[in-house]
PQR file of N, CA, C, O and H, with PARSE charges and radii, in Angstrom:
ATOM      1  N   MET A   1       0.848  -1.174   0.000 -0.4000 1.5000
ATOM      2  CA  MET A   1       0.000   0.000   0.000 -0.0000 2.0000
ATOM      3  C   MET A   1       0.898   1.244   0.000  0.5500 1.7000
ATOM      4  O   MET A   1       1.763   1.403   0.862 -0.5500 1.4000
ATOM      5  N   LYS A   2       0.680   2.096  -0.959 -0.4000 1.5000
ATOM      6  CA  LYS A   2       1.485   3.301  -1.113 -0.0000 2.0000
ATOM      7  C   LYS A   2       0.985   4.397  -0.179  0.5500 1.7000
ATOM      8  O   LYS A   2      -0.219   4.637  -0.090 -0.5500 1.4000
ATOM      9  H   LYS A   2      -0.022   1.968  -1.659  0.4000 1.0000
ATOM     10  N   LYS A   3       1.913   5.067   0.524 -0.4000 1.5000
ATOM     11  CA  LYS A   3       1.540   6.156   1.426 -0.0000 2.0000
ATOM     12  C   LYS A   3       1.266   7.416   0.630  0.5500 1.7000
ATOM     13  O   LYS A   3       1.903   7.684  -0.389 -0.5500 1.4000
ATOM     14  H   LYS A   3       2.891   4.872   0.452  0.4000 1.0000
ATOM     15  N   GLU A   4       0.304   8.182   1.115 -0.4000 1.5000
ATOM     16  CA  GLU A   4      -0.032   9.447   0.477 -0.0000 2.0000
ATOM     17  C   GLU A   4       0.940  10.527   0.961  0.5500 1.7000
ATOM     18  O   GLU A   4       1.216  10.638   2.156 -0.5500 1.4000
ATOM     19  H   GLU A   4      -0.214   7.964   1.943  0.4000 1.0000
ATOM     20  N   ALA A   5       1.445  11.309   0.027 -0.4000 1.5000
ATOM     21  CA  ALA A   5       2.380  12.385   0.386 -0.0000 2.0000
ATOM     22  C   ALA A   5       1.641  13.477   1.157  0.5500 1.7000
ATOM     23  O   ALA A   5       0.522  13.854   0.810 -0.5500 1.4000
ATOM     24  H   ALA A   5       1.220  11.219  -0.943  0.4000 1.0000
ATOM     25  N   LYS A   6       2.279  13.970   2.193 -0.4000 1.5000
ATOM     26  CA  LYS A   6       1.724  15.061   2.982 -0.0000 2.0000
ATOM     27  C   LYS A   6       2.695  16.225   2.930  0.5500 1.7000
ATOM     28  O   LYS A   6       3.902  16.039   2.781 -0.5500 1.4000
ATOM     29  H   LYS A   6       3.188  13.664   2.475  0.4000 1.0000
ATOM     30  N   ASP A   7       2.153  17.428   3.055 -0.4000 1.5000
ATOM     31  CA  ASP A   7       3.011  18.613   3.063 -0.0000 2.0000
ATOM     32  C   ASP A   7       3.874  18.627   4.315  0.5500 1.7000
ATOM     33  O   ASP A   7       3.413  18.320   5.415 -0.5500 1.4000
ATOM     34  H   ASP A   7       1.172  17.579   3.176  0.4000 1.0000
ATOM     35  N   LEU A   8       5.105  18.980   4.127 -0.4000 1.5000
ATOM     36  CA  LEU A   8       6.023  19.182   5.236 -0.0000 2.0000
ATOM     37  C   LEU A   8       6.046  20.678   5.519  0.5500 1.7000
ATOM     38  O   LEU A   8       6.488  21.466   4.683 -0.5500 1.4000
ATOM     39  H   LEU A   8       5.480  19.229   3.233  0.4000 1.0000
ATOM     40  N   ILE A   9       5.570  21.069   6.696 -0.4000 1.5000
ATOM     41  CA  ILE A   9       5.494  22.485   7.046 -0.0000 2.0000
ATOM     42  C   ILE A   9       6.664  22.815   7.956  0.5500 1.7000
ATOM     43  O   ILE A   9       6.829  22.220   9.021 -0.5500 1.4000
ATOM     44  H   ILE A   9       5.211  20.429   7.375  0.4000 1.0000
ATOM     45  N   ILE A  10       7.464  23.762   7.527 -0.4000 1.5000
ATOM     46  CA  ILE A  10       8.597  24.225   8.321 -0.0000 2.0000
ATOM     47  C   ILE A  10       8.365  25.700   8.592  0.5500 1.7000
ATOM     48  O   ILE A  10       8.325  26.525   7.679 -0.5500 1.4000
ATOM     49  H   ILE A  10       7.330  24.246   6.663  0.4000 1.0000
ATOM     50  N   ARG A  11       8.214  26.007   9.865 -0.4000 1.5000
ATOM     51  CA  ARG A  11       7.969  27.394  10.253 -0.0000 2.0000
ATOM     52  C   ARG A  11       9.284  28.133  10.451  0.5500 1.7000
ATOM     53  O   ARG A  11      10.288  27.543  10.850 -0.5500 1.4000
ATOM     54  H   ARG A  11       8.246  25.337  10.607  0.4000 1.0000
ATOM     55  N   SER A  12       9.266  29.422  10.170 -0.4000 1.5000
ATOM     56  CA  SER A  12      10.448  30.251  10.375 -0.0000 2.0000
ATOM     57  C   SER A  12      10.799  30.280  11.853  0.5500 1.7000
ATOM     58  O   SER A  12       9.920  30.324  12.714 -0.5500 1.4000
ATOM     59  H   SER A  12       8.450  29.901   9.846  0.4000 1.0000
ATOM     60  N   LYS A  13      12.078  30.255  12.131 -0.4000 1.5000
ATOM     61  CA  LYS A  13      12.555  30.351  13.494 -0.0000 2.0000
ATOM     62  C   LYS A  13      12.447  31.792  13.959  0.5500 1.7000
ATOM     63  O   LYS A  13      12.741  32.724  13.211 -0.5500 1.4000
ATOM     64  H   LYS A  13      12.792  30.220  11.431  0.4000 1.0000
ATOM     65  N   ARG A  14      12.026  31.960  15.192 -0.4000 1.5000
ATOM     66  CA  ARG A  14      11.983  33.315  15.741 -0.0000 2.0000
ATOM     67  C   ARG A  14      13.394  33.801  16.001  0.5500 1.7000
ATOM     68  O   ARG A  14      14.253  33.027  16.425 -0.5500 1.4000
ATOM     69  H   ARG A  14      11.788  31.203  15.799  0.4000 1.0000
ATOM     70  N   PRO A  15      13.638  35.067  15.753 -0.5600 1.5000
ATOM     71  CA  PRO A  15      14.958  35.606  16.086  0.2800 2.0000
ATOM     72  C   PRO A  15      15.219  35.500  17.587  0.5500 1.7000
ATOM     73  O   PRO A  15      14.290  35.544  18.393 -0.5500 1.4000
ATOM     74  N   LYS A  16      16.480  35.361  17.947 -0.4000 1.5000
ATOM     75  CA  LYS A  16      16.848  35.273  19.350 -0.0000 2.0000
ATOM     76  C   LYS A  16      16.291  36.465  20.107  0.5500 1.7000
ATOM     77  O   LYS A  16      16.358  37.599  19.632 -0.5500 1.4000
ATOM     78  H   LYS A  16      17.235  35.325  17.292  0.4000 1.0000
ATOM     79  N   GLY A  17      15.747  36.209  21.273 -0.4000 1.5000
ATOM     80  CA  GLY A  17      15.189  37.287  22.077 -0.0000 2.0000
ATOM     81  C   GLY A  17      13.693  37.442  21.904  0.5500 1.7000
ATOM     82  O   GLY A  17      13.047  38.119  22.704 -0.5500 1.4000
ATOM     83  H   GLY A  17      15.692  35.288  21.659  0.4000 1.0000
ATOM     84  N   GLU A  18      13.129  36.829  20.878 -0.4000 1.5000
ATOM     85  CA  GLU A  18      11.692  36.925  20.656 -0.0000 2.0000
ATOM     86  C   GLU A  18      10.958  35.669  21.119  0.5500 1.7000
ATOM     87  O   GLU A  18       9.790  35.470  20.784 -0.5500 1.4000
ATOM     88  H   GLU A  18      13.654  36.279  20.229  0.4000 1.0000
ATOM     89  N   ASP A  19      11.639  34.829  21.883 -0.4000 1.5000
ATOM     90  CA  ASP A  19      11.025  33.602  22.378 -0.0000 2.0000
ATOM     91  C   ASP A  19      10.607  33.734  23.838  0.5500 1.7000
ATOM     92  O   ASP A  19      10.220  32.750  24.469 -0.5500 1.4000
ATOM     93  H   ASP A  19      12.587  34.991  22.155  0.4000 1.0000
ATOM     94  N   GLY A  20      10.687  34.958  24.378 -0.4000 1.5000
ATOM     95  CA  GLY A  20      10.301  35.183  25.762 -0.0000 2.0000
ATOM     96  C   GLY A  20      11.447  35.008  26.747  0.5500 1.7000
ATOM     97  O   GLY A  20      11.261  35.142  27.956 -0.5500 1.4000
ATOM     98  H   GLY A  20      11.002  35.758  23.866  0.4000 1.0000
ATOM     99  N   TYR A  21      12.628  34.709  26.229 -0.4000 1.5000
ATOM    100  CA  TYR A  21      13.790  34.508  27.094 -0.0000 2.0000
ATOM    101  C   TYR A  21      14.825  35.589  26.829  0.5500 1.7000
ATOM    102  O   TYR A  21      14.894  36.145  25.733 -0.5500 1.4000
ATOM    103  H   TYR A  21      12.780  34.600  25.247  0.4000 1.0000
ATOM    104  N   LYS A  22      15.615  35.875  27.831 -0.4000 1.5000
ATOM    105  CA  LYS A  22      16.714  36.835  27.725 -0.0000 2.0000
ATOM    106  C   LYS A  22      17.973  36.144  28.211  0.5500 1.7000
ATOM    107  O   LYS A  22      17.961  35.478  29.247 -0.5500 1.4000
ATOM    108  H   LYS A  22      15.558  35.424  28.721  0.4000 1.0000
ATOM    109  N   THR A  23      19.043  36.296  27.481 -0.4000 1.5000
ATOM    110  CA  THR A  23      20.312  35.700  27.852 -0.0000 2.0000
ATOM    111  C   THR A  23      21.187  36.763  28.509  0.5500 1.7000
ATOM    112  O   THR A  23      21.330  37.874  27.998 -0.5500 1.4000
ATOM    113  H   THR A  23      19.054  36.837  26.640  0.4000 1.0000
ATOM    114  N   PHE A  24      21.767  36.402  29.647 -0.4000 1.5000
ATOM    115  CA  PHE A  24      22.708  37.300  30.304 -0.0000 2.0000
ATOM    116  C   PHE A  24      23.667  36.488  31.156  0.5500 1.7000
ATOM    117  O   PHE A  24      23.402  35.331  31.483 -0.5500 1.4000
ATOM    118  H   PHE A  24      21.650  35.500  30.062  0.4000 1.0000
ATOM    119  N   SER A  25      24.777  37.103  31.509 -0.4000 1.5000
ATOM    120  CA  SER A  25      25.804  36.411  32.293 -0.0000 2.0000
ATOM    121  C   SER A  25      25.725  36.826  33.747  0.5500 1.7000
ATOM    122  O   SER A  25      25.395  37.968  34.068 -0.5500 1.4000
ATOM    123  H   SER A  25      24.992  38.043  31.243  0.4000 1.0000
ATOM    124  N   ILE A  26      26.036  35.872  34.628 -0.4000 1.5000
ATOM    125  CA  ILE A  26      26.105  36.162  36.059 -0.0000 2.0000
ATOM    126  C   ILE A  26      27.339  35.489  36.634  0.5500 1.7000
ATOM    127  O   ILE A  26      27.875  34.543  36.055 -0.5500 1.4000
ATOM    128  H   ILE A  26      26.304  34.945  34.367  0.4000 1.0000
ATOM    129  N   ARG A  27      27.781  35.986  37.775 -0.4000 1.5000
ATOM    130  CA  ARG A  27      28.874  35.340  38.504 -0.0000 2.0000
ATOM    131  C   ARG A  27      28.257  34.593  39.678  0.5500 1.7000
ATOM    132  O   ARG A  27      27.435  35.139  40.413 -0.5500 1.4000
ATOM    133  H   ARG A  27      27.347  36.754  38.245  0.4000 1.0000
ATOM    134  N   VAL A  28      28.661  33.342  39.844 -0.4000 1.5000
ATOM    135  CA  VAL A  28      28.108  32.495  40.900 -0.0000 2.0000
ATOM    136  C   VAL A  28      29.267  31.826  41.636  0.5500 1.7000
ATOM    137  O   VAL A  28      30.232  31.374  41.020 -0.5500 1.4000
ATOM    138  H   VAL A  28      29.329  32.898  39.247  0.4000 1.0000
ATOM    139  N   LYS A  29      29.157  31.773  42.941 -0.4000 1.5000
ATOM    140  CA  LYS A  29      30.195  31.116  43.741 -0.0000 2.0000
ATOM    141  C   LYS A  29      30.293  29.642  43.352  0.5500 1.7000
ATOM    142  O   LYS A  29      29.295  29.000  43.025 -0.5500 1.4000
ATOM    143  H   LYS A  29      28.373  32.141  43.441  0.4000 1.0000
ATOM    144  N   GLU A  30      31.510  29.127  43.395 -0.4000 1.5000
ATOM    145  CA  GLU A  30      31.761  27.747  42.972 -0.0000 2.0000
ATOM    146  C   GLU A  30      30.958  26.732  43.782  0.5500 1.7000
ATOM    147  O   GLU A  30      30.506  25.731  43.225 -0.5500 1.4000
ATOM    148  H   GLU A  30      32.321  29.648  43.661  0.4000 1.0000
ATOM    149  N   ASP A  31      30.768  26.964  45.084 -0.4000 1.5000
ATOM    150  CA  ASP A  31      30.023  25.995  45.891 -0.0000 2.0000
ATOM    151  C   ASP A  31      28.544  25.963  45.491  0.5500 1.7000
ATOM    152  O   ASP A  31      27.904  24.916  45.582 -0.5500 1.4000
ATOM    153  H   ASP A  31      31.135  27.777  45.536  0.4000 1.0000
ATOM    154  N   ILE A  32      28.000  27.096  45.052 -0.4000 1.5000
ATOM    155  CA  ILE A  32      26.606  27.121  44.579 -0.0000 2.0000
ATOM    156  C   ILE A  32      26.497  26.355  43.253  0.5500 1.7000
ATOM    157  O   ILE A  32      25.546  25.603  43.039 -0.5500 1.4000
ATOM    158  H   ILE A  32      28.519  27.947  44.978  0.4000 1.0000
ATOM    159  N   VAL A  33      27.476  26.557  42.375 -0.4000 1.5000
ATOM    160  CA  VAL A  33      27.492  25.827  41.099 -0.0000 2.0000
ATOM    161  C   VAL A  33      27.548  24.330  41.367  0.5500 1.7000
ATOM    162  O   VAL A  33      26.841  23.560  40.718 -0.5500 1.4000
ATOM    163  H   VAL A  33      28.248  27.168  42.549  0.4000 1.0000
ATOM    164  N   ALA A  34      28.370  23.914  42.305 -0.4000 1.5000
ATOM    165  CA  ALA A  34      28.485  22.489  42.641 -0.0000 2.0000
ATOM    166  C   ALA A  34      27.149  21.942  43.143  0.5500 1.7000
ATOM    167  O   ALA A  34      26.757  20.830  42.790 -0.5500 1.4000
ATOM    168  H   ALA A  34      28.945  24.539  42.833  0.4000 1.0000
ATOM    169  N   GLN A  35      26.456  22.726  43.966 -0.4000 1.5000
ATOM    170  CA  GLN A  35      25.144  22.287  44.467 -0.0000 2.0000
ATOM    171  C   GLN A  35      24.132  22.182  43.334  0.5500 1.7000
ATOM    172  O   GLN A  35      23.349  21.234  43.280 -0.5500 1.4000
ATOM    173  H   GLN A  35      26.775  23.629  44.252  0.4000 1.0000
ATOM    174  N   ILE A  36      24.151  23.161  42.426 -0.4000 1.5000
ATOM    175  CA  ILE A  36      23.231  23.121  41.283 -0.0000 2.0000
ATOM    176  C   ILE A  36      23.538  21.912  40.405  0.5500 1.7000
ATOM    177  O   ILE A  36      22.620  21.232  39.945 -0.5500 1.4000
ATOM    178  H   ILE A  36      24.788  23.931  42.470  0.4000 1.0000
ATOM    179  N   GLU A  37      24.816  21.641  40.169 -0.4000 1.5000
ATOM    180  CA  GLU A  37      25.192  20.476  39.358 -0.0000 2.0000
ATOM    181  C   GLU A  37      24.773  19.173  40.025  0.5500 1.7000
ATOM    182  O   GLU A  37      24.404  18.219  39.339 -0.5500 1.4000
ATOM    183  H   GLU A  37      25.561  22.194  40.542  0.4000 1.0000
ATOM    184  N   GLN A  38      24.823  19.122  41.350 -0.4000 1.5000
ATOM    185  CA  GLN A  38      24.386  17.921  42.065 -0.0000 2.0000
ATOM    186  C   GLN A  38      22.877  17.713  41.866  0.5500 1.7000
ATOM    187  O   GLN A  38      22.427  16.601  41.591 -0.5500 1.4000
ATOM    188  H   GLN A  38      25.123  19.896  41.907  0.4000 1.0000
ATOM    189  N   VAL A  39      22.112  18.790  42.008 -0.4000 1.5000
ATOM    190  CA  VAL A  39      20.660  18.697  41.788 -0.0000 2.0000
ATOM    191  C   VAL A  39      20.390  18.302  40.335  0.5500 1.7000
ATOM    192  O   VAL A  39      19.497  17.498  40.068 -0.5500 1.4000
ATOM    193  H   VAL A  39      22.478  19.693  42.232  0.4000 1.0000
ATOM    194  N   ALA A  40      21.154  18.863  39.398 -0.4000 1.5000
ATOM    195  CA  ALA A  40      20.979  18.538  37.983 -0.0000 2.0000
ATOM    196  C   ALA A  40      21.214  17.055  37.727  0.5500 1.7000
ATOM    197  O   ALA A  40      20.450  16.419  37.001 -0.5500 1.4000
ATOM    198  H   ALA A  40      21.879  19.517  39.615  0.4000 1.0000
ATOM    199  N   SER A  41      22.268  16.505  38.322 -0.4000 1.5000
ATOM    200  CA  SER A  41      22.561  15.079  38.098 -0.0000 2.0000
ATOM    201  C   SER A  41      21.510  14.173  38.732  0.5500 1.7000
ATOM    202  O   SER A  41      21.255  13.074  38.239 -0.5500 1.4000
ATOM    203  H   SER A  41      22.889  17.022  38.912  0.4000 1.0000
ATOM    204  N   GLN A  42      20.901  14.631  39.824 -0.4000 1.5000
ATOM    205  CA  GLN A  42      19.882  13.824  40.504 -0.0000 2.0000
ATOM    206  C   GLN A  42      18.519  13.909  39.820  0.5500 1.7000
ATOM    207  O   GLN A  42      17.712  12.986  39.929 -0.5500 1.4000
ATOM    208  H   GLN A  42      21.108  15.523  40.225  0.4000 1.0000
ATOM    209  N   THR A  43      18.259  15.013  39.115 -0.4000 1.5000
ATOM    210  CA  THR A  43      16.917  15.233  38.557 -0.0000 2.0000
ATOM    211  C   THR A  43      16.837  15.100  37.043  0.5500 1.7000
ATOM    212  O   THR A  43      15.750  14.926  36.493 -0.5500 1.4000
ATOM    213  H   THR A  43      18.914  15.763  39.027  0.4000 1.0000
ATOM    214  N   GLY A  44      17.985  15.182  36.361 -0.4000 1.5000
ATOM    215  CA  GLY A  44      17.967  15.134  34.905 -0.0000 2.0000
ATOM    216  C   GLY A  44      17.694  16.490  34.265  0.5500 1.7000
ATOM    217  O   GLY A  44      17.628  16.593  33.040 -0.5500 1.4000
ATOM    218  H   GLY A  44      18.869  15.323  36.808  0.4000 1.0000
ATOM    219  N   HIS A  45      17.535  17.531  35.080 -0.4000 1.5000
ATOM    220  CA  HIS A  45      17.359  18.887  34.538 -0.0000 2.0000
ATOM    221  C   HIS A  45      18.727  19.482  34.232  0.5500 1.7000
ATOM    222  O   HIS A  45      19.731  19.107  34.837 -0.5500 1.4000
ATOM    223  H   HIS A  45      17.589  17.448  36.075  0.4000 1.0000
ATOM    224  N   THR A  46      18.750  20.413  33.285 -0.4000 1.5000
ATOM    225  CA  THR A  46      19.997  21.125  33.016 -0.0000 2.0000
ATOM    226  C   THR A  46      20.197  22.200  34.072  0.5500 1.7000
ATOM    227  O   THR A  46      19.259  22.586  34.770 -0.5500 1.4000
ATOM    228  H   THR A  46      17.934  20.717  32.793  0.4000 1.0000
ATOM    229  N   ARG A  47      21.434  22.680  34.180 -0.4000 1.5000
ATOM    230  CA  ARG A  47      21.696  23.795  35.099 -0.0000 2.0000
ATOM    231  C   ARG A  47      20.829  24.987  34.731  0.5500 1.7000
ATOM    232  O   ARG A  47      20.267  25.646  35.606 -0.5500 1.4000
ATOM    233  H   ARG A  47      22.196  22.367  33.613  0.4000 1.0000
ATOM    234  N   ASN A  48      20.721  25.263  33.446 -0.4000 1.5000
ATOM    235  CA  ASN A  48      19.924  26.397  32.990 -0.0000 2.0000
ATOM    236  C   ASN A  48      18.465  26.267  33.429  0.5500 1.7000
ATOM    237  O   ASN A  48      17.879  27.227  33.929 -0.5500 1.4000
ATOM    238  H   ASN A  48      21.178  24.728  32.735  0.4000 1.0000
ATOM    239  N   GLU A  49      17.882  25.087  33.242 -0.4000 1.5000
ATOM    240  CA  GLU A  49      16.498  24.865  33.675 -0.0000 2.0000
ATOM    241  C   GLU A  49      16.357  25.093  35.174  0.5500 1.7000
ATOM    242  O   GLU A  49      15.420  25.754  35.623 -0.5500 1.4000
ATOM    243  H   GLU A  49      18.358  24.307  32.836  0.4000 1.0000
ATOM    244  N   LEU A  50      17.281  24.549  35.937 -0.4000 1.5000
ATOM    245  CA  LEU A  50      17.214  24.678  37.392 -0.0000 2.0000
ATOM    246  C   LEU A  50      17.361  26.128  37.840  0.5500 1.7000
ATOM    247  O   LEU A  50      16.632  26.583  38.722 -0.5500 1.4000
ATOM    248  H   LEU A  50      18.041  24.012  35.573  0.4000 1.0000
ATOM    249  N   ILE A  51      18.291  26.847  37.244 -0.4000 1.5000
ATOM    250  CA  ILE A  51      18.467  28.253  37.610 -0.0000 2.0000
ATOM    251  C   ILE A  51      17.182  29.033  37.326  0.5500 1.7000
ATOM    252  O   ILE A  51      16.783  29.880  38.125 -0.5500 1.4000
ATOM    253  H   ILE A  51      18.883  26.478  36.528  0.4000 1.0000
ATOM    254  N   GLY A  52      16.537  28.755  36.201 -0.4000 1.5000
ATOM    255  CA  GLY A  52      15.255  29.395  35.897 -0.0000 2.0000
ATOM    256  C   GLY A  52      14.197  29.062  36.937  0.5500 1.7000
ATOM    257  O   GLY A  52      13.457  29.942  37.375 -0.5500 1.4000
ATOM    258  H   GLY A  52      16.861  28.068  35.551  0.4000 1.0000
ATOM    259  N   ILE A  53      14.121  27.797  37.334 -0.4000 1.5000
ATOM    260  CA  ILE A  53      13.155  27.366  38.357 -0.0000 2.0000
ATOM    261  C   ILE A  53      13.454  28.058  39.682  0.5500 1.7000
ATOM    262  O   ILE A  53      12.548  28.562  40.345 -0.5500 1.4000
ATOM    263  H   ILE A  53      14.723  27.082  36.978  0.4000 1.0000
ATOM    264  N   PHE A  54      14.720  28.081  40.060 -0.4000 1.5000
ATOM    265  CA  PHE A  54      15.105  28.724  41.324 -0.0000 2.0000
ATOM    266  C   PHE A  54      14.791  30.210  41.308  0.5500 1.7000
ATOM    267  O   PHE A  54      14.293  30.745  42.298 -0.5500 1.4000
ATOM    268  H   PHE A  54      15.457  27.673  39.521  0.4000 1.0000
ATOM    269  N   LEU A  55      15.073  30.889  40.198 -0.4000 1.5000
ATOM    270  CA  LEU A  55      14.801  32.323  40.107 -0.0000 2.0000
ATOM    271  C   LEU A  55      13.299  32.623  40.158  0.5500 1.7000
ATOM    272  O   LEU A  55      12.871  33.561  40.830 -0.5500 1.4000
ATOM    273  H   LEU A  55      15.478  30.455  39.393  0.4000 1.0000
ATOM    274  N   GLU A  56      12.507  31.822  39.443 -0.4000 1.5000
ATOM    275  CA  GLU A  56      11.046  32.014  39.493 -0.0000 2.0000
ATOM    276  C   GLU A  56      10.536  31.883  40.918  0.5500 1.7000
ATOM    277  O   GLU A  56       9.704  32.676  41.358 -0.5500 1.4000
ATOM    278  H   GLU A  56      12.855  31.060  38.897  0.4000 1.0000
ATOM    279  N   HIS A  57      11.029  30.891  41.637 -0.4000 1.5000
ATOM    280  CA  HIS A  57      10.617  30.666  43.018 -0.0000 2.0000
ATOM    281  C   HIS A  57      11.034  31.847  43.900  0.5500 1.7000
ATOM    282  O   HIS A  57      10.241  32.349  44.696 -0.5500 1.4000
ATOM    283  H   HIS A  57      11.706  30.247  41.279  0.4000 1.0000
ATOM    284  N   ALA A  58      12.275  32.277  43.750 -0.4000 1.5000
ATOM    285  CA  ALA A  58      12.789  33.373  44.570 -0.0000 2.0000
ATOM    286  C   ALA A  58      12.009  34.662  44.330  0.5500 1.7000
ATOM    287  O   ALA A  58      11.684  35.373  45.282 -0.5500 1.4000
ATOM    288  H   ALA A  58      12.920  31.868  43.103  0.4000 1.0000
ATOM    289  N   VAL A  59      11.708  34.966  43.087 -0.4000 1.5000
ATOM    290  CA  VAL A  59      10.961  36.195  42.773 -0.0000 2.0000
ATOM    291  C   VAL A  59       9.550  36.118  43.348  0.5500 1.7000
ATOM    292  O   VAL A  59       9.034  37.109  43.862 -0.5500 1.4000
ATOM    293  H   VAL A  59      11.972  34.388  42.314  0.4000 1.0000
ATOM    294  N   GLU A  60       8.931  34.954  43.263 -0.4000 1.5000
ATOM    295  CA  GLU A  60       7.564  34.795  43.758 -0.0000 2.0000
ATOM    296  C   GLU A  60       7.486  34.968  45.273  0.5500 1.7000
ATOM    297  O   GLU A  60       6.508  35.518  45.781 -0.5500 1.4000
ATOM    298  H   GLU A  60       9.350  34.148  42.845  0.4000 1.0000
ATOM    299  N   TYR A  61       8.493  34.511  45.991 -0.4000 1.5000
ATOM    300  CA  TYR A  61       8.451  34.525  47.455 -0.0000 2.0000
ATOM    301  C   TYR A  61       9.345  35.587  48.081  0.5500 1.7000
ATOM    302  O   TYR A  61       9.604  35.551  49.284 -0.5500 1.4000
ATOM    303  H   TYR A  61       9.287  34.065  45.579  0.4000 1.0000
ATOM    304  N   CYS A  62       9.811  36.517  47.283 -0.4000 1.5000
ATOM    305  CA  CYS A  62      10.684  37.589  47.749 -0.0000 2.0000
ATOM    306  C   CYS A  62       9.863  38.651  48.507  0.5500 1.7000
ATOM    307  O   CYS A  62       8.758  39.008  48.098 -0.5500 1.4000
ATOM    308  H   CYS A  62       9.601  36.545  46.306  0.4000 1.0000
ATOM    309  N   THR A  63      10.424  39.136  49.603 -0.4000 1.5000
ATOM    310  CA  THR A  63       9.813  40.243  50.364 -0.0000 2.0000
ATOM    311  C   THR A  63      10.793  41.398  50.342  0.5500 1.7000
ATOM    312  O   THR A  63      11.975  41.226  50.640 -0.5500 1.4000
ATOM    313  H   THR A  63      11.322  38.845  49.935  0.4000 1.0000
ATOM    314  N   ILE A  64      10.304  42.566  49.992 -0.4000 1.5000
ATOM    315  CA  ILE A  64      11.162  43.751  49.946 -0.0000 2.0000
ATOM    316  C   ILE A  64      10.889  44.594  51.176  0.5500 1.7000
ATOM    317  O   ILE A  64       9.754  44.995  51.432 -0.5500 1.4000
ATOM    318  H   ILE A  64       9.344  42.705  49.750  0.4000 1.0000
ATOM    319  N   GLU A  65      11.943  44.859  51.934 -0.4000 1.5000
ATOM    320  CA  GLU A  65      11.826  45.696  53.134 -0.0000 2.0000
ATOM    321  C   GLU A  65      12.372  47.077  52.817  0.5500 1.7000
ATOM    322  O   GLU A  65      13.372  47.229  52.114 -0.5500 1.4000
ATOM    323  H   GLU A  65      12.866  44.533  51.726  0.4000 1.0000
ATOM    324  N   LYS A  66      11.686  48.078  53.354 -0.4000 1.5000
ATOM    325  CA  LYS A  66      12.153  49.463  53.152 -0.0000 2.0000
ATOM    326  C   LYS A  66      12.667  50.036  54.430  0.5500 1.7000
ATOM    327  O   LYS A  66      13.102  51.188  54.459 -0.5500 1.4000
ATOM    328  H   LYS A  66      10.874  47.954  53.925  0.4000 1.0000
TER
END
């Protein structure tokens, strides 16, 4: 039985920065990096994913004192 050809749709890639993410550099103490890498190896998440999760949590539960 011959398969029917279907259109292959390839969408244009969004330019960097238009995907809702921003890239920037930070300095992090080596012991914090080691802890993040340990969590990454235990969970299968990348360091980048974990840092995003940690930052979202911190921003949500942050209290600003004046």
